[in-house]
C-alpha positions in Angstrom: 5.7 -3.0 -47.0 4.9 -1.9 -43.8 2.1 -4.4 -43.1 4.4 -7.6 -44.0 7.3 -5.5 -41.6 4.9 -5.4 -39.1 4.1 -8.7 -39.6 7.3 -10.5 -39.1 7.9 -8.4 -36.2 5.1 -9.5 -34.1 5.9 -13.0 -35.3 9.3 -12.4 -34.0 8.7 -11.3 -31.0 6.3 -14.4 -30.2 8.9 -16.7 -31.2 11.1 -15.1 -28.9 8.5 -15.0 -25.8 8.2 -18.9 -26.4 11.6 -19.6 -26.1 13.0 -21.5 -23.0 14.9 -20.8 -20.2 17.5 -22.5 -18.1 18.3 -22.7 -14.2 21.3 -24.0 -14.2 24.4 -24.4 -11.8 25.2 -26.0 -8.2 22.8 -23.4 -6.7 20.4 -22.6 -9.8 21.1 -18.5 -9.8 22.2 -18.7 -13.8 19.5 -18.2 -16.0 21.0 -19.1 -19.1 18.6 -19.8 -22.7 20.5 -22.9 -23.6 20.1 -26.4 -21.9 22.8 -27.9 -19.4 23.6 -30.8 -18.2 22.3 -30.0 -15.0 19.7 -27.6 -15.3 16.0 -27.2 -15.4 13.4 -26.0 -17.8 11.6 -23.0 -16.6 7.8 -22.2 -17.7 7.9 -18.0 -18.8 5.0 -16.6 -19.4 4.2 -13.3 -20.2 1.4 -11.3 -17.2 1.5 -7.8 -19.0 -1.7 -6.9 -18.7 -3.7 -7.0 -22.0 -5.4 -4.1 -23.8 -8.3 -4.1 -22.0 -7.3 -4.8 -18.5 -5.0 -1.9 -18.6 -8.5 0.3 -19.7 -10.6 -0.8 -16.7 -7.5 -0.1 -14.5 -6.9 3.7 -16.1 -11.2 3.8 -15.2 -10.7 2.7 -11.6 -7.7 4.8 -11.5 -10.2 8.0 -12.8 -13.3 7.0 -11.1 -10.8 6.8 -7.6 -8.9 10.2 -8.6 -12.6 12.3 -9.5 -14.0 10.7 -5.7 -10.8 12.1 -3.6 -10.9 15.5 -5.5 -14.5 15.0 -4.5 -14.3 14.2 -1.0 -11.2 17.3 -1.2 -13.8 19.7 -1.9 -16.0 18.8 0.3 -13.7 18.7 3.1 -12.5 22.5 2.3 -16.3 23.7 2.5 -16.2 22.1 5.6 -13.7 24.1 6.6 -14.9 27.5 5.1 -18.2 26.9 6.6 -16.2 26.1 10.7 -14.6 29.1 9.9 -17.6 31.2 8.9 -20.1 30.3 11.9 -18.6 32.0 15.2 -20.1 29.9 17.7 -18.4 26.4 16.2 -15.9 26.5 18.1 -16.0 23.7 20.0 -13.9 24.0 23.3 -11.2 21.2 23.8 -12.2 19.3 26.8 -10.6 19.8 30.0 -7.9 16.6 30.8 -8.7 14.3 33.7 -7.9 15.6 36.6 -6.9 11.2 37.2 -6.3 8.5 34.9 -8.6 6.5 34.1 -8.9 3.3 36.4 -9.3 0.2 34.9 -12.1 -2.5 35.7 -10.6 -5.4 36.3 -7.9 -3.8 38.6 -9.1 -3.6 42.2 -8.4 -0.3 44.0 -5.3 0.0 46.4 -4.5 2.9 48.6 -1.6 4.1 48.7 1.0 4.4 51.8 1.6 7.6 52.9 5.5 8.1 53.2 6.7 9.9 56.6 8.8 12.9 56.5 12.5 13.1 57.8 11.4 15.5 59.5 8.5 13.8 61.8 11.1 10.6 62.8 13.3 12.7 64.8 
């Protein structure tokens, strides 16, 4: 009895998925299940992944999660090691006194402004 009911439901689901859809209206924004005078029939397919594709996607997600976890653990181990070794601290580089000059632009000398006191 249950098998017959399941088979009937599958047949109805397959028939429902195979029903055509029409795009109607002057701008084609209305969708309906019956033909219309100015409509065009749309080919609708079921793009849902099957069980094999779903299993493959889950396996990829599992591998990526395992890789992320191993990278996290590796980073934490390096951070603990750096904190434990007092000589491992590296001083930051001092800021440059002058900004780096572009090599394709020739250097120009800046004109010095005369102060107002010297002009008097």
